PQR file of N, CA, C, O and H, with PARSE charges and radii, in Angstrom:
ATOM      1  N   MET A   1     103.580  86.474 104.353 -0.4000 1.5000
ATOM      2  CA  MET A   1     103.400  88.306 103.484 -0.0000 2.0000
ATOM      3  C   MET A   1     103.976  88.768 103.197  0.5500 1.7000
ATOM      4  O   MET A   1     104.921  88.963 103.962 -0.5500 1.4000
ATOM      5  N   VAL A   2     104.018  89.373 101.925 -0.4000 1.5000
ATOM      6  CA  VAL A   2     105.062  90.594 101.279 -0.0000 2.0000
ATOM      7  C   VAL A   2     104.131  92.003 101.257  0.5500 1.7000
ATOM      8  O   VAL A   2     103.159  91.999 100.502 -0.5500 1.4000
ATOM      9  H   VAL A   2     103.251  89.215 101.304  0.4000 1.0000
ATOM     10  N   THR A   3     104.277  92.649 101.691 -0.4000 1.5000
ATOM     11  CA  THR A   3     104.171  94.130 101.437 -0.0000 2.0000
ATOM     12  C   THR A   3     105.000  95.332 100.737  0.5500 1.7000
ATOM     13  O   THR A   3     106.208  95.505 100.893 -0.5500 1.4000
ATOM     14  H   THR A   3     105.067  92.652 102.304  0.4000 1.0000
ATOM     15  N   VAL A   4     104.040  96.236  99.835 -0.4000 1.5000
ATOM     16  CA  VAL A   4     104.750  97.009  99.244 -0.0000 2.0000
ATOM     17  C   VAL A   4     103.674  98.187  99.657  0.5500 1.7000
ATOM     18  O   VAL A   4     102.450  98.126  99.776 -0.5500 1.4000
ATOM     19  H   VAL A   4     103.058  96.095  99.708  0.4000 1.0000
ATOM     20  N   HIS A   5     104.702  99.411  99.851 -0.4000 1.5000
ATOM     21  CA  HIS A   5     103.891 100.567 100.034 -0.0000 2.0000
ATOM     22  C   HIS A   5     104.358 101.432  98.655  0.5500 1.7000
ATOM     23  O   HIS A   5     105.332 101.312  97.912 -0.5500 1.4000
ATOM     24  H   HIS A   5     105.696  99.461  99.755  0.4000 1.0000
ATOM     25  N   VAL A   6     103.365 102.231  98.662 -0.4000 1.5000
ATOM     26  CA  VAL A   6     103.707 103.379  97.522 -0.0000 2.0000
ATOM     27  C   VAL A   6     103.270 104.415  98.211  0.5500 1.7000
ATOM     28  O   VAL A   6     102.177 104.302  98.766 -0.5500 1.4000
ATOM     29  H   VAL A   6     102.574 102.329  99.266  0.4000 1.0000
ATOM     30  N   SER A   7     104.141 105.857  98.351 -0.4000 1.5000
ATOM     31  CA  SER A   7     103.696 106.740  98.655 -0.0000 2.0000
ATOM     32  C   SER A   7     104.001 107.830  98.036  0.5500 1.7000
ATOM     33  O   SER A   7     104.829 107.853  97.126 -0.5500 1.4000
ATOM     34  H   SER A   7     105.028 105.949  97.900  0.4000 1.0000
ATOM     35  N   ASP A   8     103.235 109.073  98.545 -0.4000 1.5000
ATOM     36  CA  ASP A   8     103.663 110.400  97.484 -0.0000 2.0000
ATOM     37  C   ASP A   8     103.412 111.139  98.654  0.5500 1.7000
ATOM     38  O   ASP A   8     103.015 110.713  99.739 -0.5500 1.4000
ATOM     39  H   ASP A   8     102.562 109.054  99.285  0.4000 1.0000
ATOM     40  N   THR A   9     103.800 112.779  98.179 -0.4000 1.5000
ATOM     41  CA  THR A   9     104.168 113.414  99.222 -0.0000 2.0000
ATOM     42  C   THR A   9     102.864 114.798  98.397  0.5500 1.7000
ATOM     43  O   THR A   9     103.051 116.014  98.424 -0.5500 1.4000
ATOM     44  H   THR A   9     104.122 113.125  97.298  0.4000 1.0000
ATOM     45  N   GLY A  10     101.903 114.232  97.892 -0.4000 1.5000
ATOM     46  CA  GLY A  10     100.617 115.398  97.457 -0.0000 2.0000
ATOM     47  C   GLY A  10      99.891 115.966  97.994  0.5500 1.7000
ATOM     48  O   GLY A  10     100.406 116.583  98.926 -0.5500 1.4000
ATOM     49  H   GLY A  10     101.750 113.244  97.870  0.4000 1.0000
ATOM     50  N   SER A  11      98.474 116.154  97.857 -0.4000 1.5000
ATOM     51  CA  SER A  11      97.526 117.310  98.050 -0.0000 2.0000
ATOM     52  C   SER A  11      96.913 116.540  99.148  0.5500 1.7000
ATOM     53  O   SER A  11      96.261 117.163  99.986 -0.5500 1.4000
ATOM     54  H   SER A  11      98.056 115.653  97.099  0.4000 1.0000
ATOM     55  N   GLY A  12      97.103 114.649  99.297 -0.4000 1.5000
ATOM     56  CA  GLY A  12      96.693 113.710 100.192 -0.0000 2.0000
ATOM     57  C   GLY A  12      94.704 113.750  99.369  0.5500 1.7000
ATOM     58  O   GLY A  12      94.142 114.253  98.395 -0.5500 1.4000
ATOM     59  H   GLY A  12      97.633 114.142  98.617  0.4000 1.0000
ATOM     60  N   ILE A  13      94.410 113.030 100.343 -0.4000 1.5000
ATOM     61  CA  ILE A  13      92.789 112.456  99.991 -0.0000 2.0000
ATOM     62  C   ILE A  13      91.780 113.050 100.991  0.5500 1.7000
ATOM     63  O   ILE A  13      92.055 112.671 102.130 -0.5500 1.4000
ATOM     64  H   ILE A  13      94.866 112.622 101.134  0.4000 1.0000
ATOM     65  N   ALA A  14      90.870 113.732 100.951 -0.4000 1.5000
ATOM     66  CA  ALA A  14      89.780 114.386 101.920 -0.0000 2.0000
ATOM     67  C   ALA A  14      89.514 112.908 102.657  0.5500 1.7000
ATOM     68  O   ALA A  14      89.678 111.814 102.116 -0.5500 1.4000
ATOM     69  H   ALA A  14      90.647 114.040 100.026  0.4000 1.0000
ATOM     70  N   PRO A  15      89.128 113.115 103.827 -0.5600 1.5000
ATOM     71  CA  PRO A  15      88.243 112.120 104.647  0.2800 2.0000
ATOM     72  C   PRO A  15      87.354 111.361 103.743  0.5500 1.7000
ATOM     73  O   PRO A  15      87.664 110.244 103.328 -0.5500 1.4000
ATOM     74  N   ASP A  16      86.104 112.039 103.394 -0.4000 1.5000
ATOM     75  CA  ASP A  16      85.048 111.687 102.819 -0.0000 2.0000
ATOM     76  C   ASP A  16      85.208 110.981 101.686  0.5500 1.7000
ATOM     77  O   ASP A  16      84.614 109.924 101.471 -0.5500 1.4000
ATOM     78  H   ASP A  16      85.852 112.946 103.731  0.4000 1.0000
ATOM     79  N   GLN A  17      86.186 111.633 100.732 -0.4000 1.5000
ATOM     80  CA  GLN A  17      86.441 110.596  99.385 -0.0000 2.0000
ATOM     81  C   GLN A  17      87.296 109.293 100.090  0.5500 1.7000
ATOM     82  O   GLN A  17      86.955 108.202  99.634 -0.5500 1.4000
ATOM     83  H   GLN A  17      86.669 112.491 100.907  0.4000 1.0000
ATOM     84  N   LEU A  18      88.401 109.255 101.182 -0.4000 1.5000
ATOM     85  CA  LEU A  18      89.032 107.996 101.467 -0.0000 2.0000
ATOM     86  C   LEU A  18      88.028 107.060 101.610  0.5500 1.7000
ATOM     87  O   LEU A  18      88.302 106.073 100.927 -0.5500 1.4000
ATOM     88  H   LEU A  18      88.678 110.142 101.552  0.4000 1.0000
ATOM     89  N   ALA A  19      86.772 106.918 102.324 -0.4000 1.5000
ATOM     90  CA  ALA A  19      86.249 105.559 101.753 -0.0000 2.0000
ATOM     91  C   ALA A  19      85.538 105.215 100.943  0.5500 1.7000
ATOM     92  O   ALA A  19      85.067 104.097 101.152 -0.5500 1.4000
ATOM     93  H   ALA A  19      86.549 107.720 102.879  0.4000 1.0000
ATOM     94  N   LYS A  20      85.210 105.722 100.012 -0.4000 1.5000
ATOM     95  CA  LYS A  20      84.997 105.790  98.535 -0.0000 2.0000
ATOM     96  C   LYS A  20      86.096 105.354  97.333  0.5500 1.7000
ATOM     97  O   LYS A  20      85.968 104.901  96.196 -0.5500 1.4000
ATOM     98  H   LYS A  20      85.592 106.630  99.843  0.4000 1.0000
ATOM     99  N   ILE A  21      86.914 105.620  97.936 -0.4000 1.5000
ATOM    100  CA  ILE A  21      87.911 105.613  96.568 -0.0000 2.0000
ATOM    101  C   ILE A  21      88.176 104.318  95.780  0.5500 1.7000
ATOM    102  O   ILE A  21      88.735 104.366  94.685 -0.5500 1.4000
ATOM    103  H   ILE A  21      87.018 105.989  98.860  0.4000 1.0000
ATOM    104  N   THR A  22      87.753 103.093  96.368 -0.4000 1.5000
ATOM    105  CA  THR A  22      87.842 101.669  95.995 -0.0000 2.0000
ATOM    106  C   THR A  22      86.764 101.151  95.237  0.5500 1.7000
ATOM    107  O   THR A  22      86.764 100.103  94.591 -0.5500 1.4000
ATOM    108  H   THR A  22      87.299 103.054  97.258  0.4000 1.0000
ATOM    109  N   GLU A  23      85.597 102.193  95.405 -0.4000 1.5000
ATOM    110  CA  GLU A  23      84.458 102.003  94.944 -0.0000 2.0000
ATOM    111  C   GLU A  23      84.326 102.250  93.086  0.5500 1.7000
ATOM    112  O   GLU A  23      84.834 103.251  92.581 -0.5500 1.4000
ATOM    113  H   GLU A  23      85.598 103.044  95.930  0.4000 1.0000
ATOM    114  N   PRO A  24      83.722 101.394  92.385 -0.5600 1.5000
ATOM    115  CA  PRO A  24      83.572 101.313  91.695  0.2800 2.0000
ATOM    116  C   PRO A  24      83.284 102.842  90.485  0.5500 1.7000
ATOM    117  O   PRO A  24      82.345 103.607  90.704 -0.5500 1.4000
ATOM    118  N   PHE A  25      83.952 102.992  89.641 -0.4000 1.5000
ATOM    119  CA  PHE A  25      83.397 104.316  89.046 -0.0000 2.0000
ATOM    120  C   PHE A  25      83.363 105.847  89.897  0.5500 1.7000
ATOM    121  O   PHE A  25      82.893 106.885  89.431 -0.5500 1.4000
ATOM    122  H   PHE A  25      84.715 102.370  89.463  0.4000 1.0000
ATOM    123  N   PHE A  26      83.906 105.710  91.080 -0.4000 1.5000
ATOM    124  CA  PHE A  26      84.185 107.142  91.660 -0.0000 2.0000
ATOM    125  C   PHE A  26      85.572 107.387  91.373  0.5500 1.7000
ATOM    126  O   PHE A  26      86.351 106.442  91.246 -0.5500 1.4000
ATOM    127  H   PHE A  26      84.287 104.867  91.459  0.4000 1.0000
ATOM    128  N   SER A  27      86.017 108.836  91.238 -0.4000 1.5000
ATOM    129  CA  SER A  27      86.796 108.972  90.996 -0.0000 2.0000
ATOM    130  C   SER A  27      86.881 110.964  91.041  0.5500 1.7000
ATOM    131  O   SER A  27      86.096 111.735  90.488 -0.5500 1.4000
ATOM    132  H   SER A  27      85.384 109.603  91.342  0.4000 1.0000
ATOM    133  N   THR A  28      87.810 111.231  91.686 -0.4000 1.5000
ATOM    134  CA  THR A  28      88.157 112.562  92.155 -0.0000 2.0000
ATOM    135  C   THR A  28      88.327 113.589  90.968  0.5500 1.7000
ATOM    136  O   THR A  28      88.067 114.792  91.008 -0.5500 1.4000
ATOM    137  H   THR A  28      88.448 110.605  92.135  0.4000 1.0000
ATOM    138  N   LYS A  29      88.995 112.601  89.527 -0.4000 1.5000
ATOM    139  CA  LYS A  29      89.495 113.534  88.442 -0.0000 2.0000
ATOM    140  C   LYS A  29      88.176 113.730  87.733  0.5500 1.7000
ATOM    141  O   LYS A  29      87.124 113.111  87.885 -0.5500 1.4000
ATOM    142  H   LYS A  29      89.206 111.625  89.495  0.4000 1.0000
ATOM    143  N   ALA A  30      88.495 114.824  86.850 -0.4000 1.5000
ATOM    144  CA  ALA A  30      87.881 115.132  85.837 -0.0000 2.0000
ATOM    145  C   ALA A  30      87.789 114.141  84.260  0.5500 1.7000
ATOM    146  O   ALA A  30      86.942 114.220  83.371 -0.5500 1.4000
ATOM    147  H   ALA A  30      89.350 115.327  86.726  0.4000 1.0000
ATOM    148  N   ARG A  31      88.612 113.526  84.327 -0.4000 1.5000
ATOM    149  CA  ARG A  31      88.878 112.362  83.189 -0.0000 2.0000
ATOM    150  C   ARG A  31      89.240 111.319  83.846  0.5500 1.7000
ATOM    151  O   ARG A  31      90.222 110.614  83.613 -0.5500 1.4000
ATOM    152  H   ARG A  31      89.300 113.462  85.050  0.4000 1.0000
ATOM    153  N   GLY A  32      88.249 111.164  84.901 -0.4000 1.5000
ATOM    154  CA  GLY A  32      88.695 109.245  85.488 -0.0000 2.0000
ATOM    155  C   GLY A  32      87.589 108.757  85.289  0.5500 1.7000
ATOM    156  O   GLY A  32      86.563 109.407  85.492 -0.5500 1.4000
ATOM    157  H   GLY A  32      87.451 111.736  85.090  0.4000 1.0000
ATOM    158  N   MET A  33      87.581 107.193  84.741 -0.4000 1.5000
ATOM    159  CA  MET A  33      86.309 106.582  84.823 -0.0000 2.0000
ATOM    160  C   MET A  33      86.275 106.165  86.286  0.5500 1.7000
ATOM    161  O   MET A  33      85.135 105.963  86.705 -0.5500 1.4000
ATOM    162  H   MET A  33      88.414 106.665  84.576  0.4000 1.0000
ATOM    163  N   GLY A  34      87.320 105.981  87.210 -0.4000 1.5000
ATOM    164  CA  GLY A  34      86.864 105.625  88.774 -0.0000 2.0000
ATOM    165  C   GLY A  34      87.103 104.164  88.586  0.5500 1.7000
ATOM    166  O   GLY A  34      86.449 103.556  89.433 -0.5500 1.4000
ATOM    167  H   GLY A  34      88.245 106.145  86.870  0.4000 1.0000
ATOM    168  N   LEU A  35      87.765 103.372  87.831 -0.4000 1.5000
ATOM    169  CA  LEU A  35      87.841 101.843  87.987 -0.0000 2.0000
ATOM    170  C   LEU A  35      89.232 101.410  88.400  0.5500 1.7000
ATOM    171  O   LEU A  35      89.218 100.323  88.978 -0.5500 1.4000
ATOM    172  H   LEU A  35      88.296 103.866  87.142  0.4000 1.0000
ATOM    173  N   GLY A  36      90.274 101.888  88.283 -0.4000 1.5000
ATOM    174  CA  GLY A  36      91.796 101.748  88.330 -0.0000 2.0000
ATOM    175  C   GLY A  36      91.862 100.925  90.065  0.5500 1.7000
ATOM    176  O   GLY A  36      92.236  99.767  90.251 -0.5500 1.4000
ATOM    177  H   GLY A  36      90.286 102.771  87.814  0.4000 1.0000
ATOM    178  N   LEU A  37      91.414 101.851  91.108 -0.4000 1.5000
ATOM    179  CA  LEU A  37      91.557 101.024  92.243 -0.0000 2.0000
ATOM    180  C   LEU A  37      90.831 100.120  92.309  0.5500 1.7000
ATOM    181  O   LEU A  37      91.378  99.047  92.564 -0.5500 1.4000
ATOM    182  H   LEU A  37      91.111 102.792  90.957  0.4000 1.0000
ATOM    183  N   ALA A  38      88.856 100.104  92.062 -0.4000 1.5000
ATOM    184  CA  ALA A  38      88.456  98.976  92.400 -0.0000 2.0000
ATOM    185  C   ALA A  38      88.805  97.592  91.860  0.5500 1.7000
ATOM    186  O   ALA A  38      88.577  96.480  92.335 -0.5500 1.4000
ATOM    187  H   ALA A  38      88.412 100.976  91.855  0.4000 1.0000
ATOM    188  N   ILE A  39      89.454  97.985  90.676 -0.4000 1.5000
ATOM    189  CA  ILE A  39      89.958  96.792  89.884 -0.0000 2.0000
ATOM    190  C   ILE A  39      91.379  96.509  90.569  0.5500 1.7000
ATOM    191  O   ILE A  39      91.700  95.322  90.632 -0.5500 1.4000
ATOM    192  H   ILE A  39      89.639  98.889  90.290  0.4000 1.0000
ATOM    193  N   SER A  40      92.254  97.442  91.080 -0.4000 1.5000
ATOM    194  CA  SER A  40      93.117  97.016  91.462 -0.0000 2.0000
ATOM    195  C   SER A  40      93.182  96.009  93.233  0.5500 1.7000
ATOM    196  O   SER A  40      94.187  95.496  93.725 -0.5500 1.4000
ATOM    197  H   SER A  40      91.994  98.406  91.029  0.4000 1.0000
ATOM    198  N   LYS A  41      91.910  96.017  93.753 -0.4000 1.5000
ATOM    199  CA  LYS A  41      91.306  96.027  94.903 -0.0000 2.0000
ATOM    200  C   LYS A  41      91.039  94.353  94.504  0.5500 1.7000
ATOM    201  O   LYS A  41      91.540  93.340  94.991 -0.5500 1.4000
ATOM    202  H   LYS A  41      91.093  96.434  93.353  0.4000 1.0000
ATOM    203  N   ALA A  42      90.078  94.524  93.460 -0.4000 1.5000
ATOM    204  CA  ALA A  42      89.489  93.232  93.296 -0.0000 2.0000
ATOM    205  C   ALA A  42      90.718  92.027  92.930  0.5500 1.7000
ATOM    206  O   ALA A  42      90.537  90.935  93.468 -0.5500 1.4000
ATOM    207  H   ALA A  42      89.671  95.347  93.065  0.4000 1.0000
ATOM    208  N   ILE A  43      91.465  92.118  92.394 -0.4000 1.5000
ATOM    209  CA  ILE A  43      92.846  91.132  91.835 -0.0000 2.0000
ATOM    210  C   ILE A  43      93.784  91.139  93.218  0.5500 1.7000
ATOM    211  O   ILE A  43      94.330  90.050  93.395 -0.5500 1.4000
ATOM    212  H   ILE A  43      91.613  93.006  91.957  0.4000 1.0000
ATOM    213  N   VAL A  44      94.061  92.079  94.166 -0.4000 1.5000
ATOM    214  CA  VAL A  44      94.707  91.716  95.300 -0.0000 2.0000
ATOM    215  C   VAL A  44      93.977  90.807  96.060  0.5500 1.7000
ATOM    216  O   VAL A  44      94.534  89.789  96.470 -0.5500 1.4000
ATOM    217  H   VAL A  44      93.617  92.963  94.022  0.4000 1.0000
ATOM    218  N   GLU A  45      92.919  91.011  96.282 -0.4000 1.5000
ATOM    219  CA  GLU A  45      91.724  90.230  97.322 -0.0000 2.0000
ATOM    220  C   GLU A  45      91.783  89.217  96.666  0.5500 1.7000
ATOM    221  O   GLU A  45      92.487  88.311  97.111 -0.5500 1.4000
ATOM    222  H   GLU A  45      92.466  91.838  95.949  0.4000 1.0000
ATOM    223  N   LYS A  46      91.148  89.042  95.528 -0.4000 1.5000
ATOM    224  CA  LYS A  46      90.904  87.609  94.997 -0.0000 2.0000
ATOM    225  C   LYS A  46      92.409  86.459  94.865  0.5500 1.7000
ATOM    226  O   LYS A  46      92.506  85.289  94.495 -0.5500 1.4000
ATOM    227  H   LYS A  46      90.577  89.779  95.166  0.4000 1.0000
ATOM    228  N   ASN A  47      93.531  87.576  95.415 -0.4000 1.5000
ATOM    229  CA  ASN A  47      95.122  86.198  95.748 -0.0000 2.0000
ATOM    230  C   ASN A  47      95.421  86.311  96.842  0.5500 1.7000
ATOM    231  O   ASN A  47      96.596  86.360  97.207 -0.5500 1.4000
ATOM    232  H   ASN A  47      93.453  88.527  95.715  0.4000 1.0000
ATOM    233  N   GLY A  48      94.056  86.401  97.900 -0.4000 1.5000
ATOM    234  CA  GLY A  48      94.556  86.530  99.445 -0.0000 2.0000
ATOM    235  C   GLY A  48      94.722  87.747 100.123  0.5500 1.7000
ATOM    236  O   GLY A  48      94.496  87.858 101.328 -0.5500 1.4000
ATOM    237  H   GLY A  48      93.101  86.361  97.604  0.4000 1.0000
ATOM    238  N   GLY A  49      95.162  88.794  99.305 -0.4000 1.5000
ATOM    239  CA  GLY A  49      95.773  89.959 100.177 -0.0000 2.0000
ATOM    240  C   GLY A  49      94.766  90.889 100.422  0.5500 1.7000
ATOM    241  O   GLY A  49      93.578  90.568 100.438 -0.5500 1.4000
ATOM    242  H   GLY A  49      95.345  88.703  98.326  0.4000 1.0000
ATOM    243  N   GLU A  50      95.231  92.205 100.645 -0.4000 1.5000
ATOM    244  CA  GLU A  50      94.510  93.497 101.024 -0.0000 2.0000
ATOM    245  C   GLU A  50      95.407  94.468 100.416  0.5500 1.7000
ATOM    246  O   GLU A  50      96.598  94.418 100.109 -0.5500 1.4000
ATOM    247  H   GLU A  50      96.197  92.465 100.632  0.4000 1.0000
ATOM    248  N   LEU A  51      94.427  95.444 100.318 -0.4000 1.5000
ATOM    249  CA  LEU A  51      95.202  97.145  99.586 -0.0000 2.0000
ATOM    250  C   LEU A  51      94.342  97.707 100.868  0.5500 1.7000
ATOM    251  O   LEU A  51      93.208  97.458 101.277 -0.5500 1.4000
ATOM    252  H   LEU A  51      93.460  95.484 100.568  0.4000 1.0000
ATOM    253  N   THR A  52      95.312  98.512 101.284 -0.4000 1.5000
ATOM    254  CA  THR A  52      94.960  99.694 101.994 -0.0000 2.0000
ATOM    255  C   THR A  52      95.830 101.104 101.702  0.5500 1.7000
ATOM    256  O   THR A  52      96.790 101.401 100.990 -0.5500 1.4000
ATOM    257  H   THR A  52      96.234  98.714 100.952  0.4000 1.0000
ATOM    258  N   VAL A  53      94.849 101.888 102.766 -0.4000 1.5000
ATOM    259  CA  VAL A  53      95.141 103.347 101.621 -0.0000 2.0000
ATOM    260  C   VAL A  53      94.886 104.479 103.494  0.5500 1.7000
ATOM    261  O   VAL A  53      94.059 104.446 104.405 -0.5500 1.4000
ATOM    262  H   VAL A  53      94.070 101.646 103.344  0.4000 1.0000
ATOM    263  N   VAL A  54      96.266 105.385 103.162 -0.4000 1.5000
ATOM    264  CA  VAL A  54      96.319 106.027 104.661 -0.0000 2.0000
ATOM    265  C   VAL A  54      96.632 107.069 104.171  0.5500 1.7000
ATOM    266  O   VAL A  54      97.726 107.030 103.607 -0.5500 1.4000
ATOM    267  H   VAL A  54      96.938 105.412 102.422  0.4000 1.0000
ATOM    268  N   SER A  55      95.897 108.415 104.138 -0.4000 1.5000
ATOM    269  CA  SER A  55      95.941 109.575 103.903 -0.0000 2.0000
ATOM    270  C   SER A  55      96.240 111.035 104.302  0.5500 1.7000
ATOM    271  O   SER A  55      95.140 111.580 104.391 -0.5500 1.4000
ATOM    272  H   SER A  55      95.009 108.446 104.596  0.4000 1.0000
ATOM    273  N   GLU A  56      96.914 111.647 104.497 -0.4000 1.5000
ATOM    274  CA  GLU A  56      96.592 113.049 105.161 -0.0000 2.0000
ATOM    275  C   GLU A  56      96.309 114.328 104.542  0.5500 1.7000
ATOM    276  O   GLU A  56      96.978 114.412 103.512 -0.5500 1.4000
ATOM    277  H   GLU A  56      97.807 111.204 104.424  0.4000 1.0000
ATOM    278  N   VAL A  57      95.629 115.315 104.728 -0.4000 1.5000
ATOM    279  CA  VAL A  57      95.592 116.259 103.569 -0.0000 2.0000
ATOM    280  C   VAL A  57      96.545 116.773 103.849  0.5500 1.7000
ATOM    281  O   VAL A  57      96.879 116.839 105.032 -0.5500 1.4000
ATOM    282  H   VAL A  57      95.085 115.247 105.564  0.4000 1.0000
ATOM    283  N   GLY A  58      97.230 117.257 102.946 -0.4000 1.5000
ATOM    284  CA  GLY A  58      98.295 118.395 102.767 -0.0000 2.0000
ATOM    285  C   GLY A  58      99.660 118.058 102.858  0.5500 1.7000
ATOM    286  O   GLY A  58     100.627 118.819 102.839 -0.5500 1.4000
ATOM    287  H   GLY A  58      96.959 117.203 101.985  0.4000 1.0000
ATOM    288  N   LYS A  59      99.617 116.415 102.995 -0.4000 1.5000
ATOM    289  CA  LYS A  59     100.637 115.655 103.182 -0.0000 2.0000
ATOM    290  C   LYS A  59     101.080 114.379 102.217  0.5500 1.7000
ATOM    291  O   LYS A  59     102.162 113.975 101.790 -0.5500 1.4000
ATOM    292  H   LYS A  59      98.831 115.797 103.011  0.4000 1.0000
ATOM    293  N   GLY A  60      99.953 114.028 102.111 -0.4000 1.5000
ATOM    294  CA  GLY A  60      99.914 112.830 100.640 -0.0000 2.0000
ATOM    295  C   GLY A  60      99.654 111.495 101.378  0.5500 1.7000
ATOM    296  O   GLY A  60      99.191 111.395 102.514 -0.5500 1.4000
ATOM    297  H   GLY A  60      99.074 114.357 102.458  0.4000 1.0000
ATOM    298  N   THR A  61     100.140 110.163 100.297 -0.4000 1.5000
ATOM    299  CA  THR A  61      99.126 109.453 100.434 -0.0000 2.0000
ATOM    300  C   THR A  61      99.968 108.282 100.597  0.5500 1.7000
ATOM    301  O   THR A  61     101.136 108.401 100.227 -0.5500 1.4000
ATOM    302  H   THR A  61     100.516 110.244  99.374  0.4000 1.0000
ATOM    303  N   THR A  62      99.518 106.965 101.173 -0.4000 1.5000
ATOM    304  CA  THR A  62     100.404 105.708 101.303 -0.0000 2.0000
ATOM    305  C   THR A  62      99.785 104.887 100.805  0.5500 1.7000
ATOM    306  O   THR A  62      99.358 104.336 101.820 -0.5500 1.4000
ATOM    307  H   THR A  62      98.569 106.868 101.473  0.4000 1.0000
ATOM    308  N   PHE A  63      99.183 104.079  99.607 -0.4000 1.5000
ATOM    309  CA  PHE A  63      98.871 102.606  99.574 -0.0000 2.0000
ATOM    310  C   PHE A  63      99.627 101.301  99.377  0.5500 1.7000
ATOM    311  O   PHE A  63     100.273 100.849  98.432 -0.5500 1.4000
ATOM    312  H   PHE A  63      99.531 104.526  98.783  0.4000 1.0000
ATOM    313  N   SER A  64      99.295 100.803 100.713 -0.4000 1.5000
ATOM    314  CA  SER A  64      99.825  99.545 100.601 -0.0000 2.0000
ATOM    315  C   SER A  64      99.156  98.237 100.428  0.5500 1.7000
ATOM    316  O   SER A  64      98.066  98.043 100.966 -0.5500 1.4000
ATOM    317  H   SER A  64      98.770 101.170 101.481  0.4000 1.0000
ATOM    318  N   VAL A  65      99.852  97.143  99.567 -0.4000 1.5000
ATOM    319  CA  VAL A  65      99.515  96.234  98.711 -0.0000 2.0000
ATOM    320  C   VAL A  65     100.368  94.972  99.669  0.5500 1.7000
ATOM    321  O   VAL A  65     101.576  94.739  99.710 -0.5500 1.4000
ATOM    322  H   VAL A  65     100.738  97.301  99.130  0.4000 1.0000
ATOM    323  N   ARG A  66      99.367  94.376 100.303 -0.4000 1.5000
ATOM    324  CA  ARG A  66      99.655  92.637 101.325 -0.0000 2.0000
ATOM    325  C   ARG A  66      99.304  91.726 100.563  0.5500 1.7000
ATOM    326  O   ARG A  66      98.119  91.649 100.239 -0.5500 1.4000
ATOM    327  H   ARG A  66      98.385  94.565 100.269  0.4000 1.0000
ATOM    328  N   LEU A  67     100.388  90.675 100.018 -0.4000 1.5000
ATOM    329  CA  LEU A  67     100.015  89.276  99.584 -0.0000 2.0000
ATOM    330  C   LEU A  67     100.773  88.493  99.842  0.5500 1.7000
ATOM    331  O   LEU A  67     101.946  88.732 100.125 -0.5500 1.4000
ATOM    332  H   LEU A  67     101.350  90.738 100.281  0.4000 1.0000
ATOM    333  N   PRO A  68     100.175  87.226  99.788 -0.5600 1.5000
ATOM    334  CA  PRO A  68     100.673  85.772 100.176  0.2800 2.0000
ATOM    335  C   PRO A  68     101.844  86.017 100.024  0.5500 1.7000
ATOM    336  O   PRO A  68     102.069  87.097  99.478 -0.5500 1.4000
ATOM    337  N   ARG A  69     103.079  85.147 100.430 -0.4000 1.5000
ATOM    338  CA  ARG A  69     104.394  84.700  99.570 -0.0000 2.0000
ATOM    339  C   ARG A  69     103.983  83.496  99.149  0.5500 1.7000
ATOM    340  O   ARG A  69     103.092  82.811  99.652 -0.5500 1.4000
ATOM    341  H   ARG A  69     102.897  84.269 100.873  0.4000 1.0000
ATOM    342  N   ALA A  70     105.031  83.110  97.683 -0.4000 1.5000
ATOM    343  CA  ALA A  70     104.346  82.324  97.303 -0.0000 2.0000
ATOM    344  C   ALA A  70     105.174  80.843  97.574  0.5500 1.7000
ATOM    345  O   ALA A  70     106.385  80.828  97.794 -0.5500 1.4000
ATOM    346  H   ALA A  70     105.755  83.666  97.275  0.4000 1.0000
ATOM    347  N   ARG A  71     104.348  79.621  97.524 -0.4000 1.5000
ATOM    348  CA  ARG A  71     104.787  78.141  98.224 -0.0000 2.0000
ATOM    349  C   ARG A  71     105.878  77.939  97.562  0.5500 1.7000
ATOM    350  O   ARG A  71     105.671  78.172  96.371 -0.5500 1.4000
ATOM    351  H   ARG A  71     103.365  79.633  97.345  0.4000 1.0000
ATOM    352  N   SER A  72     107.039  77.589  97.784 -0.4000 1.5000
ATOM    353  CA  SER A  72     107.684  76.863  96.926 -0.0000 2.0000
ATOM    354  C   SER A  72     107.400  75.634  96.548  0.5500 1.7000
ATOM    355  O   SER A  72     106.869  75.016  97.470 -0.5500 1.4000
ATOM    356  H   SER A  72     107.207  77.400  98.751  0.4000 1.0000
ATOM    357  N   SER A  73     107.515  75.073  95.675 -0.4000 1.5000
ATOM    358  CA  SER A  73     107.198  73.931  94.772 -0.0000 2.0000
ATOM    359  C   SER A  73     108.199  72.636  95.514  0.5500 1.7000
ATOM    360  O   SER A  73     107.813  71.468  95.464 -0.5500 1.4000
ATOM    361  H   SER A  73     107.946  75.575  94.926  0.4000 1.0000
ATOM    362  N   GLY A  74     109.257  72.950  96.060 -0.4000 1.5000
ATOM    363  CA  GLY A  74     110.132  72.007  96.371 -0.0000 2.0000
ATOM    364  C   GLY A  74     110.024  71.611  97.521  0.5500 1.7000
ATOM    365  O   GLY A  74     110.775  70.732  97.945 -0.5500 1.4000
ATOM    366  H   GLY A  74     109.570  73.899  96.101  0.4000 1.0000
TER
END
């Protein structure tokens, strides 16, 4: 597996919202469709991987994407 972590030092995500952020049409933004993370999660899972998120209010958020390594053809 290969893992990529993307972190920020922003305001974080409240625990009650964290469980919902990958649901279609859920958004914490006034001008968001709420599809970005739902689509991202679906793509990652269709490729045998997983998308996880860890967040602490006031400290930031880390998204992790784990995908299987490509198999060599030779």
